[in-house]
PAFI-782646 format. One record per residue: residue number from 0; residue in three letters; x negated, y, z negated of N, C-alpha, C in turn. Coordinates in nm, 3 decimals. Each point is the difference from the previous one (the first is absolute). Layout:
residues N
<atom k="NUM" r="ALA" n_u="X" n_v="Y" n_w="Z" ca_u="X" ca_v="Y" ca_w="Z" c_u="X" c_v="Y" c_w="Z"/>
...
end
This chain:
residues 111
<atom k="0" r="MET" n_u="-21.585" n_v="21.869" n_w="17.589" ca_u="0.129" ca_v="-0.061" ca_w="-0.011" c_u="0.110" c_v="0.105" c_w="0.016"/>
<atom k="1" r="GLU" n_u="-0.020" n_v="0.117" n_w="-0.056" ca_u="0.097" ca_v="0.109" ca_w="0.015" c_u="0.015" c_v="0.036" c_w="0.146"/>
<atom k="2" r="GLU" n_u="-0.110" n_v="-0.002" n_w="0.074" ca_u="0.004" ca_v="0.032" ca_w="0.142" c_u="0.089" c_v="-0.099" c_w="0.076"/>
<atom k="3" r="LEU" n_u="-0.010" n_v="-0.128" n_w="-0.036" ca_u="0.083" ca_v="-0.101" ca_w="0.064" c_u="0.147" c_v="0.023" c_w="-0.031"/>
<atom k="4" r="TRP" n_u="0.030" n_v="0.034" n_w="-0.125" ca_u="0.140" ca_v="0.028" ca_w="-0.038" c_u="0.056" c_v="0.117" c_w="0.081"/>
<atom k="5" r="ARG" n_u="-0.081" n_v="0.103" n_w="0.018" ca_u="0.047" ca_v="0.116" ca_w="0.078" c_u="0.027" c_v="-0.040" c_w="0.145"/>
<atom k="6" r="LEU" n_u="-0.087" n_v="-0.084" n_w="0.055" ca_u="0.019" ca_v="-0.046" ca_w="0.137" c_u="0.127" c_v="-0.082" c_w="0.013"/>
<atom k="7" r="VAL" n_u="0.021" n_v="-0.093" n_w="-0.092" ca_u="0.121" ca_v="-0.083" ca_w="0.004" c_u="0.124" c_v="0.088" c_w="-0.012"/>
<atom k="8" r="GLY" n_u="-0.003" n_v="0.096" n_w="-0.091" ca_u="0.113" ca_v="0.091" ca_w="-0.017" c_u="0.027" c_v="0.083" c_w="0.124"/>
<atom k="9" r="ALA" n_u="-0.106" n_v="0.047" n_w="0.063" ca_u="0.017" ca_v="0.080" ca_w="0.122" c_u="0.059" c_v="-0.085" c_w="0.112"/>
<atom k="10" r="ALA" n_u="-0.046" n_v="-0.123" n_w="0.014" ca_u="0.052" ca_v="-0.087" ca_w="0.104" c_u="0.148" c_v="-0.031" c_w="-0.023"/>
<atom k="11" r="GLU" n_u="0.037" n_v="-0.020" n_w="-0.127" ca_u="0.140" ca_v="-0.028" ca_w="-0.031" c_u="0.089" c_v="0.121" c_w="0.028"/>
<atom k="12" r="ASP" n_u="-0.055" n_v="0.120" n_w="-0.015" ca_u="0.076" ca_v="0.123" ca_w="0.018" c_u="-0.022" c_v="0.065" c_w="0.136"/>
<atom k="13" r="ASP" n_u="-0.063" n_v="-0.070" n_w="0.094" ca_u="-0.034" ca_v="0.055" ca_w="0.131" c_u="0.124" c_v="0.054" c_w="0.070"/>
<atom k="14" r="PRO" n_u="0.014" n_v="0.133" n_w="0.010" ca_u="0.119" ca_v="0.057" ca_w="0.064" c_u="0.003" c_v="-0.025" c_w="0.150"/>
<atom k="15" r="MET" n_u="-0.114" n_v="-0.026" n_w="0.060" ca_u="-0.005" ca_v="-0.023" ca_w="0.144" c_u="0.037" c_v="-0.144" c_w="0.034"/>
<atom k="16" r="MET" n_u="-0.028" n_v="-0.092" n_w="-0.090" ca_u="0.028" ca_v="-0.142" ca_w="0.019" c_u="-0.053" c_v="-0.053" c_w="0.133"/>
<atom k="17" r="GLY" n_u="-0.097" n_v="0.071" n_w="0.055" ca_u="-0.058" ca_v="-0.045" ca_w="0.126" c_u="0.089" c_v="0.027" c_w="0.121"/>
<atom k="18" r="TYR" n_u="0.113" n_v="0.065" n_w="-0.021" ca_u="0.094" ca_v="0.022" ca_w="0.109" c_u="0.010" c_v="0.149" c_w="0.033"/>
<atom k="19" r="GLY" n_u="0.030" n_v="0.029" n_w="0.122" ca_u="0.029" ca_v="0.137" ca_w="0.040" c_u="-0.124" c_v="0.085" c_w="0.018"/>
<atom k="20" r="TYR" n_u="-0.100" n_v="-0.019" n_w="-0.082" ca_u="-0.121" ca_v="0.080" ca_w="0.008" c_u="-0.116" c_v="-0.080" c_w="0.057"/>
<atom k="21" r="GLY" n_u="0.024" n_v="-0.126" n_w="0.032" ca_u="-0.102" ca_v="-0.081" ca_w="0.065" c_u="-0.082" c_v="-0.086" c_w="-0.094"/>
<atom k="22" r="TYR" n_u="-0.024" n_v="0.048" n_w="-0.121" ca_u="-0.087" ca_v="-0.075" ca_w="-0.089" c_u="0.047" c_v="0.010" c_w="-0.144"/>
<atom k="23" r="GLY" n_u="-0.015" n_v="-0.108" n_w="-0.072" ca_u="0.016" ca_v="-0.002" ca_w="-0.144" c_u="-0.139" c_v="-0.001" c_w="-0.061"/>
<atom k="24" r="TYR" n_u="-0.011" n_v="-0.031" n_w="-0.126" ca_u="-0.129" ca_v="0.002" ca_w="-0.068" c_u="-0.101" c_v="-0.098" c_w="0.059"/>
<atom k="25" r="GLY" n_u="0.045" n_v="-0.112" n_w="0.052" ca_u="-0.093" ca_v="-0.102" ca_w="0.045" c_u="-0.055" c_v="0.018" c_w="0.139"/>
<atom k="26" r="CYS" n_u="0.029" n_v="0.107" n_w="0.068" ca_u="-0.035" ca_v="0.010" ca_w="0.141" c_u="-0.105" c_v="0.105" c_w="0.032"/>
<atom k="27" r="ASP" n_u="-0.064" n_v="0.057" n_w="-0.099" ca_u="-0.099" ca_v="0.104" ca_w="0.031" c_u="-0.134" c_v="-0.025" c_w="-0.071"/>
<atom k="28" r="GLY" n_u="-0.031" n_v="-0.125" n_w="-0.022" ca_u="-0.121" ca_v="-0.035" ca_w="-0.073" c_u="-0.128" c_v="0.055" c_w="0.060"/>
<atom k="29" r="ASP" n_u="-0.008" n_v="0.002" n_w="0.133" ca_u="-0.123" ca_v="0.047" ca_w="0.063" c_u="-0.027" c_v="0.147" c_w="-0.030"/>
<atom k="30" r="ALA" n_u="0.102" n_v="0.074" n_w="-0.038" ca_u="-0.020" ca_v="0.140" ca_w="-0.034" c_u="-0.059" c_v="0.016" c_w="-0.140"/>
<atom k="31" r="HIS" n_u="-0.001" n_v="-0.108" n_w="-0.077" ca_u="-0.042" ca_v="0.010" ca_w="-0.140" c_u="-0.114" c_v="-0.096" c_w="-0.037"/>
<atom k="32" r="TRP" n_u="-0.010" n_v="-0.111" n_w="0.068" ca_u="-0.100" ca_v="-0.100" ca_w="-0.037" c_u="-0.128" c_v="0.020" c_w="0.081"/>
<atom k="33" r="THR" n_u="-0.111" n_v="-0.014" n_w="-0.069" ca_u="-0.132" ca_v="0.001" ca_w="0.062" c_u="-0.065" c_v="-0.135" c_w="-0.033"/>
<atom k="34" r="PRO" n_u="-0.104" n_v="-0.038" n_w="0.072" ca_u="-0.068" ca_v="-0.123" ca_w="-0.036" c_u="-0.047" c_v="-0.001" c_w="-0.146"/>
<atom k="35" r="THR" n_u="-0.049" n_v="0.112" n_w="-0.049" ca_u="-0.043" ca_v="0.007" ca_w="-0.140" c_u="0.117" c_v="-0.022" c_w="-0.094"/>
<atom k="36" r="ALA" n_u="0.113" n_v="0.063" n_w="0.028" ca_u="0.119" ca_v="-0.015" ca_w="-0.086" c_u="0.051" c_v="-0.144" c_w="0.001"/>
<atom k="37" r="VAL" n_u="-0.002" n_v="-0.064" n_w="0.116" ca_u="0.045" ca_v="-0.140" ca_w="0.009" c_u="-0.092" c_v="-0.087" c_w="-0.085"/>
<atom k="38" r="ARG" n_u="-0.130" n_v="0.020" n_w="0.011" ca_u="-0.094" ca_v="-0.081" ca_w="-0.079" c_u="0.014" c_v="0.026" c_w="-0.150"/>
<atom k="39" r="GLU" n_u="0.024" n_v="0.123" n_w="-0.038" ca_u="0.020" ca_v="0.032" ca_w="-0.142" c_u="0.128" c_v="-0.066" c_w="-0.052"/>
<atom k="40" r="TRP" n_u="0.106" n_v="0.005" n_w="0.079" ca_u="0.125" ca_v="-0.064" ca_w="-0.040" c_u="-0.022" c_v="-0.150" c_w="-0.018"/>
<atom k="41" r="TRP" n_u="-0.070" n_v="-0.061" n_w="0.094" ca_u="-0.027" ca_v="-0.145" ca_w="-0.007" c_u="-0.083" c_v="-0.033" c_w="-0.125"/>
<atom k="42" r="ARG" n_u="-0.098" n_v="0.082" n_w="-0.027" ca_u="-0.085" ca_v="-0.022" ca_w="-0.117" c_u="0.083" c_v="0.003" c_w="-0.129"/>
<atom k="43" r="ASP" n_u="0.102" n_v="0.085" n_w="-0.004" ca_u="0.080" ca_v="0.018" ca_w="-0.122" c_u="0.132" c_v="-0.077" c_w="0.004"/>
<atom k="44" r="ARG" n_u="0.013" n_v="-0.097" n_w="0.089" ca_u="0.127" ca_v="-0.070" ca_w="0.015" c_u="0.040" c_v="-0.079" c_w="-0.124"/>
<atom k="45" r="GLY" n_u="-0.092" n_v="-0.025" n_w="-0.088" ca_u="0.032" ca_v="-0.069" ca_w="-0.125" c_u="0.104" c_v="0.076" c_w="-0.080"/>
<atom k="46" r="ARG" n_u="0.003" n_v="0.131" n_w="0.015" ca_u="0.102" ca_v="0.081" ca_w="-0.070" c_u="0.139" c_v="-0.038" c_w="0.047"/>
<atom k="47" r="ILE" n_u="0.014" n_v="-0.033" n_w="0.127" ca_u="0.130" ca_v="-0.039" ca_w="0.054" c_u="0.041" c_v="-0.134" c_w="-0.059"/>
<atom k="48" r="ARG" n_u="-0.093" n_v="-0.095" n_w="-0.004" ca_u="0.030" ca_v="-0.130" ca_w="-0.062" c_u="0.042" c_v="0.018" c_w="-0.145"/>
<atom k="49" r="GLU" n_u="-0.072" n_v="0.085" n_w="-0.072" ca_u="0.031" ca_v="0.026" ca_w="-0.141" c_u="0.140" c_v="0.059" c_w="-0.014"/>
<atom k="50" r="TYR" n_u="0.033" n_v="0.097" n_w="0.084" ca_u="0.132" ca_v="0.062" ca_w="-0.002" c_u="0.109" c_v="-0.105" c_w="0.025"/>
<atom k="51" r="LEU" n_u="-0.019" n_v="-0.082" n_w="0.101" ca_u="0.101" ca_v="-0.101" ca_w="0.034" c_u="0.019" c_v="-0.098" c_w="-0.115"/>
<atom k="52" r="ALA" n_u="-0.110" n_v="-0.038" n_w="-0.064" ca_u="0.010" ca_v="-0.092" ca_w="-0.114" c_u="0.072" c_v="0.065" c_w="-0.118"/>
<atom k="53" r="LEU" n_u="-0.032" n_v="0.126" n_w="-0.027" ca_u="0.063" ca_v="0.070" ca_w="-0.112" c_u="0.149" c_v="0.023" c_w="0.022"/>
<atom k="54" r="GLN" n_u="0.040" n_v="0.016" n_w="0.124" ca_u="0.140" ca_v="0.030" ca_w="0.032" c_u="0.084" c_v="-0.123" c_w="0.032"/>
<atom k="55" r="ARG" n_u="-0.061" n_v="-0.116" n_w="-0.007" ca_u="0.071" ca_v="-0.123" ca_w="0.038" c_u="0.134" c_v="-0.015" c_w="-0.072"/>
<atom k="56" r="GLY" n_u="0.001" n_v="0.019" n_w="-0.131" ca_u="0.124" ca_v="-0.014" ca_w="-0.077" c_u="0.106" c_v="0.101" c_w="0.044"/>
<atom k="57" r="ARG" n_u="-0.042" n_v="0.123" n_w="0.026" ca_u="0.095" ca_v="0.102" ca_w="0.045" c_u="0.057" c_v="-0.035" c_w="0.137"/>
<atom k="58" r="PHE" n_u="-0.087" n_v="-0.048" n_w="0.090" ca_u="0.046" ca_v="-0.038" ca_w="0.132" c_u="0.103" c_v="-0.113" c_w="-0.009"/>
<atom k="59" r="GLU" n_u="-0.029" n_v="-0.098" n_w="-0.085" ca_u="0.092" ca_v="-0.112" ca_w="-0.015" c_u="0.132" c_v="0.046" c_w="-0.060"/>
<atom k="60" r="ALA" n_u="-0.006" n_v="0.089" n_w="-0.099" ca_u="0.123" ca_v="0.052" ca_w="-0.061" c_u="0.080" c_v="0.081" c_w="0.102"/>
<atom k="61" r="ASP" n_u="-0.067" n_v="0.079" n_w="0.080" ca_u="0.069" ca_v="0.078" ca_w="0.104" c_u="0.070" c_v="-0.093" c_w="0.100"/>
<atom k="62" r="ASP" n_u="-0.063" n_v="-0.112" n_w="0.031" ca_u="0.059" ca_v="-0.094" ca_w="0.094" c_u="0.131" c_v="-0.059" c_w="-0.053"/>
<atom k="63" r="VAL" n_u="0.007" n_v="-0.017" n_w="-0.130" ca_u="0.123" ca_v="-0.053" ca_w="-0.060" c_u="0.116" c_v="0.094" c_w="0.028"/>
<atom k="64" r="THR" n_u="-0.024" n_v="0.131" n_w="-0.009" ca_u="0.108" ca_v="0.096" ca_w="0.021" c_u="0.016" c_v="0.042" c_w="0.146"/>
<atom k="65" r="SER" n_u="-0.110" n_v="0.008" n_w="0.074" ca_u="0.009" ca_v="0.052" ca_w="0.137" c_u="0.002" c_v="-0.109" c_w="0.106"/>
<atom k="66" r="GLY" n_u="-0.062" n_v="-0.113" n_w="-0.030" ca_u="-0.006" ca_v="-0.108" ca_w="0.098" c_u="-0.083" c_v="0.032" c_w="0.123"/>
<atom k="67" r="GLN" n_u="-0.095" n_v="0.094" n_w="-0.013" ca_u="-0.078" ca_v="0.043" ca_w="0.116" c_u="-0.128" c_v="-0.079" c_w="0.024"/>
<atom k="68" r="GLY" n_u="-0.034" n_v="-0.090" n_w="-0.088" ca_u="-0.120" ca_v="-0.081" ca_w="0.022" c_u="-0.131" c_v="0.072" c_w="-0.024"/>
<atom k="69" r="THR" n_u="0.002" n_v="0.099" n_w="-0.088" ca_u="-0.121" ca_v="0.078" ca_w="-0.027" c_u="-0.112" c_v="-0.088" c_w="-0.056"/>
<atom k="70" r="ALA" n_u="0.033" n_v="-0.090" n_w="-0.090" ca_u="-0.102" ca_v="-0.086" ca_w="-0.061" c_u="-0.069" c_v="-0.087" c_w="0.106"/>
<atom k="71" r="ALA" n_u="0.078" n_v="-0.058" n_w="0.089" ca_u="-0.058" ca_v="-0.082" ca_w="0.107" c_u="-0.085" c_v="0.085" c_w="0.093"/>
<atom k="72" r="ALA" n_u="0.047" n_v="0.121" n_w="0.030" ca_u="-0.078" ca_v="0.090" ca_w="0.086" c_u="-0.133" c_v="0.035" c_w="-0.065"/>
<atom k="73" r="ALA" n_u="0.001" n_v="0.024" n_w="-0.131" ca_u="-0.124" ca_v="0.032" ca_w="-0.072" c_u="-0.095" c_v="-0.119" c_w="0.002"/>
<atom k="74" r="ARG" n_u="0.053" n_v="-0.120" n_w="-0.017" ca_u="-0.084" ca_v="-0.120" ca_w="0.008" c_u="-0.059" c_v="-0.016" c_w="0.140"/>
<atom k="75" r="ASP" n_u="0.083" n_v="0.025" n_w="0.102" ca_u="-0.049" ca_v="-0.009" ca_w="0.138" c_u="-0.110" c_v="0.103" c_w="0.027"/>
<atom k="76" r="TYR" n_u="0.018" n_v="0.120" n_w="-0.053" ca_u="-0.101" ca_v="0.104" ca_w="0.021" c_u="-0.130" c_v="-0.037" c_w="-0.070"/>
<atom k="77" r="ALA" n_u="0.009" n_v="-0.055" n_w="-0.121" ca_u="-0.121" ca_v="-0.044" ca_w="-0.070" c_u="-0.072" c_v="-0.108" c_w="0.081"/>
<atom k="78" r="ALA" n_u="0.075" n_v="-0.091" n_w="0.058" ca_u="-0.060" ca_v="-0.103" ca_w="0.084" c_u="-0.065" c_v="0.061" c_w="0.124"/>
<atom k="79" r="TYR" n_u="0.063" n_v="0.101" n_w="0.057" ca_u="-0.055" ca_v="0.070" ca_w="0.116" c_u="-0.131" c_v="0.070" c_w="-0.037"/>
<atom k="80" r="LEU" n_u="-0.006" n_v="0.059" n_w="-0.119" ca_u="-0.125" ca_v="0.062" ca_w="-0.046" c_u="-0.114" c_v="-0.100" c_w="-0.001"/>
<atom k="81" r="ASP" n_u="0.031" n_v="-0.124" n_w="-0.038" ca_u="-0.102" ca_v="-0.104" ca_w="-0.010" c_u="-0.017" c_v="-0.079" c_w="0.129"/>
<atom k="82" r="GLY" n_u="0.084" n_v="0.028" n_w="0.099" ca_u="-0.003" ca_v="-0.076" ca_w="0.124" c_u="-0.038" c_v="0.084" c_w="0.121"/>
<atom k="83" r="ASP" n_u="0.098" n_v="0.020" n_w="0.087" ca_u="-0.024" ca_v="0.061" ca_w="0.131" c_u="-0.031" c_v="0.149" c_w="0.000"/>
<atom k="84" r="LEU" n_u="0.023" n_v="0.069" n_w="-0.110" ca_u="-0.021" ca_v="0.145" ca_w="0.001" c_u="-0.143" c_v="0.037" c_w="0.035"/>
<atom k="85" r="ALA" n_u="-0.098" n_v="-0.072" n_w="-0.047" ca_u="-0.140" ca_v="0.033" ca_w="0.030" c_u="-0.024" c_v="0.004" c_w="0.151"/>
<atom k="86" r="LEU" n_u="0.048" n_v="-0.100" n_w="0.071" ca_u="-0.018" ca_v="-0.003" ca_w="0.145" c_u="0.075" c_v="0.114" c_w="0.066"/>
<atom k="87" r="HIS" n_u="0.122" n_v="0.026" n_w="-0.046" ca_u="0.079" ca_v="0.109" ca_w="0.059" c_u="-0.066" c_v="0.136" c_w="-0.023"/>
<atom k="88" r="LEU" n_u="-0.056" n_v="0.020" n_w="-0.119" ca_u="-0.070" ca_v="0.126" ca_w="-0.027" c_u="-0.127" c_v="0.013" c_w="0.082"/>
<atom k="89" r="ARG" n_u="-0.070" n_v="-0.109" n_w="0.021" ca_u="-0.119" ca_v="0.005" ca_w="0.083" c_u="0.036" c_v="0.040" c_w="0.143"/>
<atom k="90" r="ALA" n_u="0.112" n_v="-0.053" n_w="0.052" ca_u="0.045" ca_v="0.038" ca_w="0.134" c_u="0.041" c_v="0.147" c_w="0.002"/>
<atom k="91" r="TYR" n_u="0.062" n_v="0.046" n_w="-0.107" ca_u="0.040" ca_v="0.141" ca_w="-0.008" c_u="-0.125" c_v="0.089" c_w="-0.007"/>
<atom k="92" r="LEU" n_u="-0.099" n_v="-0.041" n_w="-0.076" ca_u="-0.125" ca_v="0.076" ca_w="-0.006" c_u="-0.063" c_v="0.011" c_w="0.139"/>
<atom k="93" r="PHE" n_u="0.002" n_v="-0.110" n_w="0.073" ca_u="-0.056" ca_v="0.003" ca_w="0.136" c_u="0.071" c_v="0.107" c_w="0.082"/>
<atom k="94" r="ARG" n_u="0.134" n_v="0.002" n_w="-0.007" ca_u="0.076" ca_v="0.098" ca_w="0.078" c_u="-0.028" c_v="0.142" c_w="-0.045"/>
<atom k="95" r="LEU" n_u="-0.012" n_v="0.020" n_w="-0.131" ca_u="-0.034" ca_v="0.134" ca_w="-0.050" c_u="-0.138" c_v="0.045" c_w="0.049"/>
<atom k="96" r="GLU" n_u="-0.095" n_v="-0.092" n_w="-0.003" ca_u="-0.137" ca_v="0.035" ca_w="0.035" c_u="-0.023" c_v="0.006" c_w="0.151"/>
<atom k="97" r="GLU" n_u="0.066" n_v="-0.086" n_w="0.075" ca_u="-0.026" ca_v="-0.009" ca_w="0.144" c_u="0.106" c_v="0.067" c_w="0.086"/>
<atom k="98" r="GLY" n_u="0.116" n_v="0.030" n_w="-0.059" ca_u="0.107" ca_v="0.064" ca_w="0.076" c_u="0.075" c_v="-0.093" c_w="0.092"/>
<atom k="99" r="ARG" n_u="-0.014" n_v="-0.129" n_w="-0.021" ca_u="0.071" ca_v="-0.099" ca_w="0.082" c_u="0.015" c_v="-0.128" c_w="-0.080"/>
<atom k="100" r="ALA" n_u="0.090" n_v="-0.084" n_w="0.045" ca_u="0.019" ca_v="-0.130" ca_w="-0.064" c_u="-0.119" c_v="-0.091" c_w="0.032"/>
<atom k="101" r="ALA" n_u="-0.032" n_v="-0.085" n_w="-0.092" ca_u="-0.108" ca_v="-0.096" ca_w="0.022" c_u="0.043" c_v="-0.108" c_w="0.098"/>
<atom k="102" r="THR" n_u="-0.095" n_v="-0.046" n_w="0.076" ca_u="0.024" ca_v="-0.115" ca_w="0.088" c_u="-0.051" c_v="-0.124" c_w="-0.072"/>
<atom k="103" r="PRO" n_u="0.032" n_v="-0.117" n_w="0.050" ca_u="-0.048" ca_v="-0.123" ca_w="-0.066" c_u="-0.153" c_v="-0.010" c_w="-0.008"/>
<atom k="104" r="THR" n_u="-0.071" n_v="0.071" n_w="0.086" ca_u="-0.147" ca_v="-0.008" ca_w="-0.002" c_u="-0.064" c_v="0.109" c_w="-0.087"/>
<atom k="105" r="ASP" n_u="0.077" n_v="0.095" n_w="-0.049" ca_u="-0.055" ca_v="0.108" ca_w="-0.084" c_u="-0.028" c_v="-0.051" c_w="-0.141"/>
<atom k="106" r="LEU" n_u="-0.107" n_v="0.048" n_w="-0.056" ca_u="-0.034" ca_v="-0.029" ca_w="-0.139" c_u="0.072" c_v="0.101" c_w="-0.089"/>
<atom k="107" r="LEU" n_u="0.080" n_v="-0.050" n_w="-0.094" ca_u="0.073" ca_v="0.091" ca_w="-0.088" c_u="-0.092" c_v="0.051" c_w="-0.111"/>
<atom k="108" r="PRO" n_u="0.020" n_v="0.124" n_w="-0.041" ca_u="-0.084" ca_v="0.056" ca_w="-0.107" c_u="0.029" c_v="-0.063" c_w="-0.135"/>
<atom k="109" r="ARG" n_u="-0.095" n_v="0.014" n_w="-0.090" ca_u="0.019" ca_v="-0.048" ca_w="-0.137" c_u="0.086" c_v="0.096" c_w="-0.078"/>
<atom k="110" r="LEU" n_u="0.067" n_v="-0.054" n_w="-0.101" ca_u="0.080" ca_v="0.085" ca_w="-0.087" c_u="-0.088" c_v="0.068" c_w="-0.103"/>
end
């Protein structure tokens, strides 16, 4: 959970903001993710659900003052964890392992 907090803090304080230098935090995943790391993250995704549930009240309170929709975004992310993310990660694993995007006839790897 501490690791997630550090990541969120770093993203909020990103001095590059994805501009001028070509990439922000979200654009260099292939330099850091391996198939093993993706599978480990997926296996431990319950920690993310737990974090989102524990922070729900704070997100809602922040929305009252900031109006940024953090609570709704957290709910959407939780739904994504339980929905399309598995398929998207399987496609990403294919690209990491094969070095190319999957075609409709390719069998995607298991998480």
